[in-house]
C-alpha positions as CSV (number, residue, x, y, z in Angstrom):
1,X,2.2,-7.0,-4.8
2,X,3.6,-4.5,-2.4
3,X,6.8,-2.5,-2.4
4,X,9.4,-3.0,0.3
5,X,12.5,-0.9,0.7
6,X,15.7,-2.9,0.5
7,X,17.6,-1.6,3.6
8,X,20.9,-2.6,2.1
9,X,20.6,-1.5,-1.5
10,X,18.2,1.4,-0.8
11,X,15.9,0.4,-3.6
12,X,12.3,-0.7,-3.7
13,X,11.5,-4.4,-4.3
14,X,8.1,-5.9,-5.2
15,X,7.1,-8.7,-2.8
16,X,3.9,-10.6,-2.5
17,X,1.7,-9.5,0.4
18,X,1.1,-13.1,1.5
19,X,4.5,-13.2,3.3
20,X,3.6,-10.5,5.8
21,X,0.1,-11.9,6.3
22,X,1.5,-15.4,7.0
23,X,3.9,-14.0,9.5
24,X,1.1,-12.2,11.3
25,X,-1.3,-15.2,11.0
26,X,1.3,-17.6,12.5
27,X,2.0,-15.4,15.4
28,X,-1.7,-14.7,16.1
29,X,-2.7,-18.4,15.9
30,X,0.3,-19.4,18.1
31,X,-0.5,-16.6,20.6
32,X,-4.2,-17.4,20.8
33,X,-3.7,-21.1,21.2
34,X,-1.0,-20.6,23.8
35,X,-3.1,-18.1,25.7
36,X,-6.1,-20.5,25.8
37,X,-4.1,-23.7,26.6
38,X,-1.5,-22.4,29.0
39,X,-3.7,-20.2,31.1
40,X,-6.5,-22.9,31.2
41,X,-3.9,-25.5,32.2
42,X,-2.6,-23.3,34.9
43,X,-6.1,-22.5,36.1
44,X,-7.2,-26.1,36.3
45,X,-3.9,-27.2,37.8
46,X,-4.3,-24.7,40.6
47,X,-8.0,-25.5,40.9
48,X,-7.0,-29.2,41.2
49,X,-4.8,-28.3,44.2
50,X,-7.1,-25.9,46.0
51,X,-10.7,-24.6,46.0
52,X,-9.6,-21.1,46.9
53,X,-11.0,-19.0,44.1
54,X,-8.7,-16.1,44.8
55,X,-5.6,-18.4,44.3
56,X,-7.1,-19.7,41.0
57,X,-7.9,-16.3,39.7
58,X,-4.5,-14.8,40.8
59,X,-2.7,-17.6,39.1
60,X,-4.7,-17.2,35.9
61,X,-4.2,-13.4,35.7
62,X,-0.5,-13.7,36.5
63,X,-0.2,-16.4,33.8
64,X,-2.1,-14.2,31.3
65,X,0.1,-11.1,31.8
66,X,3.4,-13.0,32.0
67,X,2.4,-15.2,29.0
68,X,1.4,-12.3,26.8
69,X,4.6,-10.4,27.5
70,X,6.7,-13.5,27.0
71,X,5.0,-14.3,23.7
72,X,5.4,-10.7,22.4
73,X,9.1,-10.5,23.4
74,X,9.7,-14.0,22.2
75,X,8.2,-13.3,18.8
76,X,10.0,-10.1,18.5
77,X,13.4,-11.7,19.2
78,X,12.6,-14.7,17.0
79,X,11.5,-12.7,14.0
80,X,14.3,-10.1,14.5
81,X,16.8,-13.0,14.3
82,X,15.0,-14.3,11.2
83,X,15.0,-10.8,9.7
84,X,18.8,-10.4,10.3
85,X,19.3,-13.7,8.4
86,X,17.0,-12.5,5.7
87,X,19.0,-9.2,5.4
88,X,22.1,-11.2,4.9
89,X,20.4,-13.4,2.3
90,X,18.8,-10.3,0.7
91,X,22.3,-9.1,-0.3
92,X,22.8,-12.4,-2.1
93,X,19.4,-13.4,-3.4
94,X,16.8,-10.6,-2.9
95,X,14.8,-12.4,-0.1
96,X,11.8,-10.4,1.2
97,X,12.0,-9.3,4.9
98,X,9.6,-10.1,7.7
99,X,8.5,-7.6,10.3
100,X,9.2,-8.5,14.0
101,X,6.8,-5.9,15.3
102,X,3.8,-7.5,13.4
103,X,4.6,-10.9,15.0
104,X,5.1,-9.4,18.5
105,X,1.8,-7.5,18.4
106,X,-0.2,-10.3,16.9
107,X,1.2,-12.9,19.4
108,X,0.9,-10.8,22.5
109,X,-2.6,-9.5,21.7
110,X,-3.9,-12.8,20.7
111,X,-2.4,-14.5,23.8
112,X,-4.3,-11.9,26.0
113,X,-7.5,-12.6,24.1
114,X,-7.2,-16.3,24.3
115,X,-6.2,-16.2,28.0
116,X,-9.3,-14.3,28.9
117,X,-11.5,-17.2,28.0
118,X,-10.5,-19.5,30.9
119,X,-10.2,-16.6,33.3
120,X,-13.8,-15.5,32.5
121,X,-15.0,-19.1,32.8
122,X,-13.6,-19.3,36.3
123,X,-15.1,-15.9,37.2
124,X,-18.6,-16.6,36.1
125,X,-18.9,-20.2,37.3
126,X,-19.7,-21.4,40.8
127,X,-16.7,-23.1,42.5
128,X,-18.4,-26.5,42.4
129,X,-18.3,-26.5,38.6
130,X,-15.5,-24.1,37.8
131,X,-13.2,-26.8,36.4
132,X,-15.8,-28.3,34.1
133,X,-17.0,-24.9,33.0
134,X,-13.4,-23.9,32.1
135,X,-12.8,-27.2,30.3
136,X,-15.9,-26.8,28.2
137,X,-15.3,-23.2,27.4
138,X,-11.7,-24.0,26.4
139,X,-12.7,-26.9,24.2
140,X,-15.2,-24.6,22.4
141,X,-12.5,-21.9,22.0
142,X,-10.0,-24.4,20.7
143,X,-12.4,-25.7,18.1
144,X,-13.1,-22.1,17.0
145,X,-9.4,-21.3,16.9
146,X,-8.6,-24.5,14.9
147,X,-11.3,-23.8,12.4
148,X,-10.4,-20.1,12.0
149,X,-6.7,-20.8,11.6
150,X,-7.3,-23.5,9.1
151,X,-9.7,-21.3,7.1
152,X,-7.2,-18.3,7.1
153,X,-4.3,-20.5,6.1
154,X,-6.3,-22.6,3.6
155,X,-5.6,-25.8,5.5
156,X,-7.7,-28.9,6.3
157,X,-10.2,-27.7,9.0
158,X,-10.7,-31.1,10.6
159,X,-7.0,-31.9,10.8
160,X,-6.1,-28.5,12.2
161,X,-8.9,-28.4,14.7
162,X,-8.1,-31.9,16.0
163,X,-4.4,-31.0,16.4
164,X,-5.3,-27.9,18.4
165,X,-8.0,-29.6,20.4
166,X,-6.0,-32.7,21.3
167,X,-3.0,-30.7,22.4
168,X,-5.1,-28.4,24.6
169,X,-7.0,-31.2,26.2
170,X,-3.9,-33.1,27.0
171,X,-2.2,-30.1,28.5
172,X,-5.3,-29.4,30.7
173,X,-5.6,-33.0,31.9
174,X,-2.0,-33.4,32.8
175,X,-1.8,-30.1,34.7
176,X,-5.0,-30.9,36.5
177,X,-3.6,-34.2,37.6
178,X,-0.4,-32.6,38.7
179,X,-2.4,-30.0,40.7
180,X,-4.5,-32.8,42.3
181,X,-1.3,-34.7,43.3
182,X,0.3,-31.6,44.8
183,X,-3.0,-30.7,46.5
184,X,-3.2,-34.2,48.0
185,X,0.3,-34.3,49.3
186,X,0.0,-30.7,50.6
187,X,2.7,-29.0,48.5
């Protein structure tokens, strides 16, 4: 048990530490998964349209920075709204409060870490195999993310991993096909 300060009654309240850990875990898993999937999808989508490595890398880095900032701000706003609701409920029921900064840091940092995987895959692979190298590295990263998140949350590892893996593969395939179509028609 941990002690939290009730901001309304100015008293200390015992709360289980699991609530804070679940908030952080949810944000970290979401951030890492989004970093891997969205940046990989953007990279293979652009690579489907052009072989220009500089365009692919520029798109990947821009997606990584924009995504990490978006995730951090989005988590902060979301958890702040949740916290405001919890404060109102705390007056009535003694609900424990979440921390928006924990979610923002976890989500933004894990997005950056996840996003680096497809970017490094593009950087280290020859242009002729950059898409397949990115795809393989992302599949491995998603499997690891699924297993680790299931382990940390005490969930079924196979189910969690398949859910993460299928979503990521679907996103990459669709964006690659969109990139191919746009590349073919010259947009």
